[in-house]
C-alpha positions, 0 to 999 in steps of 0.5 A: 294319844301322847300327842293329844294329852300333850296338847291338852296340857299346853292349851290349859297351861297356856289359857290360865297364863295370862289369868294368873299371872298379875294376881298377886302383883299390887299395881298401885305403887307403879301407879302412884309413881307415874302420878307423881311424876306427871308433866316431866320431860322427855328431853332426859329420858334415862332421867325420867325412867329411873325416876319411874322405876328404880323403886319397883322391883319387877319388871311387869311393875317398871313397865306399869309405871311407863305405861301409866305414865304415857297414858297420863301425859302424852295425848293424842293428835288427831292431825296426825292420825288425818295427815298422812291419810289425806296426803296418801290420797294426793300421791298417785306414786308410792315412791313420793308417798314414802319419801313424804311420809319418811320426812314427816315421821321426823316432825312427828317424832320431834313433836312427840318430844317438844309438845307430848303429842302423837298418835298410834305408832308414837304411842308405841315407839315412846313406849318401847324407848321408856321400856329399852332404858328400863332394861324391858325388852318390848317390841312393836308389833304392826298391824291395823285398826279399824276406824271411820275411815278405814274399815279394814277386814 
């Protein structure tokens, strides 16, 4: 009986945690700071993070400013989505594909840094790096998504 009560208490607390966590936080300042830094360079990420977060008091607001800035300043690059798919079909040997993919990742990262273009994982990596510089713990969780080309079940 104790276990059932504890389980119910846990479920109620856990179920309401995300709903109420952000009710008291006003993200207006974080969003405005992100807008004020529109077009800022990624060459000095430390300076960018400082500009985005130094006037914010909580990690949640700091993360919001970083996330908003990335969403407003980093554009999607469809070629980075299609090129690996085409190469994957071409290489019959997994080792050859992984060798190519490791080289391609470096090119994709350089493109992100220079031209602010990326796709999927690039967004995760840049947010993780900016969060790290802000002193916010972040983790990338790998997974799959459904697309017109790949219907993962």
